[in-house]
C-alpha positions in Angstrom: -66.9 -21.4 13.7 -70.4 -20.3 13.7 -72.5 -22.8 11.7 -75.2 -21.1 9.7 -78.3 -22.8 8.2 -77.6 -24.7 4.9 -80.7 -23.3 3.3 -79.3 -21.7 0.1 -78.7 -18.5 2.0 -75.5 -19.6 3.7 -73.2 -17.2 2.0 -75.4 -14.2 2.8 -76.0 -15.6 6.4 -72.2 -15.9 6.9 -71.5 -12.4 5.6 -74.4 -11.0 7.7 -73.0 -12.7 10.8 -69.5 -11.3 10.1 -70.8 -7.7 9.3 -73.5 -7.3 11.9 -73.2 -10.4 14.2 -76.6 -11.5 13.1 -77.2 -14.1 10.5 -80.9 -13.3 10.4 -80.1 -10.1 8.4 -79.1 -12.2 5.4 -82.1 -10.9 3.4 -80.7 -7.3 3.8 -77.2 -8.5 2.9 -78.5 -10.3 -0.2 -80.5 -7.3 -1.4 -77.7 -4.8 -0.8 -75.2 -6.9 -2.7 -77.6 -7.5 -5.6 -78.3 -3.7 -5.7 -74.6 -3.1 -5.9 -74.1 -5.7 -8.7 -77.0 -4.2 -10.6 -75.5 -0.7 -10.2 -72.2 -2.0 -11.6 -73.7 -3.8 -14.6 -70.8 -2.9 -16.9 -68.4 -4.9 -14.6 -70.6 -7.8 -13.5 -72.4 -8.5 -16.7 -69.1 -9.9 -18.2 -69.2 -12.8 -15.7 -72.8 -13.9 -16.2 -73.2 -17.2 -18.0 -74.0 -16.8 -21.7 -77.4 -18.5 -21.4 -78.7 -16.1 -18.9 -79.5 -12.4 -19.3 -77.9 -10.1 -16.7 -81.3 -8.9 -15.5 -82.5 -12.5 -15.1 -79.3 -13.3 -13.1 -79.9 -10.3 -10.8 -83.6 -11.2 -10.3 -82.7 -14.9 -9.6 -80.0 -14.0 -7.0 -82.5 -11.7 -5.2 -84.6 -14.7 -4.5 -84.4 -16.3 -1.0 -82.4 -19.5 -0.9 -80.6 -18.9 -4.2 -77.0 -19.8 -3.8 -74.4 -17.0 -3.9 -70.8 -17.4 -5.2 -67.7 -15.6 -6.3 -69.4 -12.7 -7.9 -71.4 -12.0 -4.7 -68.3 -12.3 -2.6 -66.4 -9.8 -4.8 -69.4 -7.4 -4.7 -69.6 -7.7 -0.9 -65.9 -6.8 -0.6 -66.4 -3.7 -2.7 -69.8 -2.7 -1.3 -68.8 -3.1 2.4 -65.2 -2.1 2.1 -64.0 -5.3 3.6 -61.4 -8.0 2.8 -63.0 -11.5 2.8 -60.8 -14.5 3.6 -62.2 -17.9 2.8 -60.7 -21.0 4.2 -61.4 -24.5 3.0 -59.9 -27.8 4.0 -56.9 -28.9 1.8 -57.1 -25.7 -0.3 -55.1 -22.4 -0.1 -56.8 -19.4 1.6 -58.7 -17.3 -0.9 -58.8 -13.5 -0.2 -61.1 -11.1 -2.0 -60.1 -7.5 -1.3 -62.0 -4.3 -1.3 -61.1 -1.5 -3.7 -58.1 0.1 -2.0 -58.2 3.0 -4.4 -61.4 4.1 -2.6 -60.6 3.5 1.1 -57.8 3.9 3.5 -56.3 0.5 4.2 -56.3 1.1 7.9 -60.1 1.3 7.9 -60.6 -2.1 6.1 -62.3 -4.8 8.2 -61.4 -8.4 7.8 -64.1 -11.0 7.4 -63.5 -14.7 7.7 -65.6 -17.5 6.1 -65.1 -21.2 5.7 -66.2 -23.1 2.6 -67.3 -26.7 2.9 -67.5 -29.2 0.1 -68.8 -27.5 -3.0 -71.8 -25.5 -1.7 -71.7 -24.3 2.0 -70.3 -21.3 3.8 -70.0 -20.7 7.6 -68.8 -17.7 9.6 -65.4 -17.9 11.3 -65.2 -16.0 14.6 -63.9 -16.7 18.1 -67.5 -17.6 19.1 -70.9 -17.4 17.5 -71.8 -14.3 19.4 -68.8 -12.2 18.5 -65.0 -12.6 18.8 -62.0 -10.9 17.4 -62.5 -10.4 13.7 -58.9 -9.3 13.2 -57.3 -12.4 14.6 -54.2 -13.8 13.0 -54.9 -15.7 9.7 -52.8 -18.7 10.9 -54.9 -19.1 14.0 -58.1 -19.1 11.8 -56.5 -21.5 9.4 -55.8 -23.9 12.2 -59.5 -23.7 13.3 -60.5 -24.9 9.8 -58.6 -28.2 10.0 -61.1 -30.9 10.1 -64.1 -28.8 9.3 -67.4 -30.5 9.0 
């Protein structure tokens, strides 16, 4: 597990680490995901809380240190054509898949994140500087036992 800073950017740091092996690119990741969400307003606006306008949500999530969640994970899977597996202690694995109607399954990368408590993500790889991203799900699940 590669622990990323718990600074409100952890989802974007973890995705950035998985995509480019560099968590410092989290700003780029955040902006690309929010651009995608904004471009797919018809889909994503249905999931914004009633007390917040879609445009305000997009602007808020563009802000450094604003927590990302399920919508951003779904958008990342579609934008980057990846499947994202999220492991959490005492919970079933959650998998968010890319749009298989738009990409050949054999070209889909697998990203692995861990989720801790109610608010923190980390990147799961063989080591913080790389590792086999396509390793067996069971092996990664075993790595998550006893996460901190």
